[in-house]
N, C-alpha and C positions, 0 to 999 in steps of 0.2 A: 497535533490534532486534538480537537475536543468534540466529544459527542454532544449534540445540541438538542436531541430529541428524535422521536420516531422509533422505528423498529427495524432491526436488521432482518431481512427476509431473503436468504440466498436462493438462487436458482439451483436446485439440488443437483441437476445434471452438470453444472459448471463449477460449483464451489464445494470443496471438501472441508474447509476450515476458515475461520475469520480470526485474525489477531491484530493487535496494535504493536508497532515497533518504532523505536527511535529512528530518525532518518539515517543516522550513521550506521545502523545495524541492518536496515532493510535490504540494502543492495546485496548482502551476502545470502539473503533468503530467496531472492527472485531467480527465476529460471530463464527468462527470455531477455535478449539484449535490448529490445525496445522498452521493456518495463524498467530495466536498469537505467536507460537513457532518460526516461520520463522522470524517475526519482531524482537523478542527478540534476536535471534542469530545474525541477521543483525546488530542490535544496538551494540552488544558486539564486532563484527568485526570492526565496524566503530569507536569505542572508542579508 
């Protein structure tokens, strides 16, 4: 991913932290099965 402009403005009640991770590493950081599935499908599409 590449930042292309704008400003990160989290909704304080929903976001504790914002970080960038390589696709291979992100799955180990996610908590919910649907998030892991989304990243897995995204990785397949980008390959």
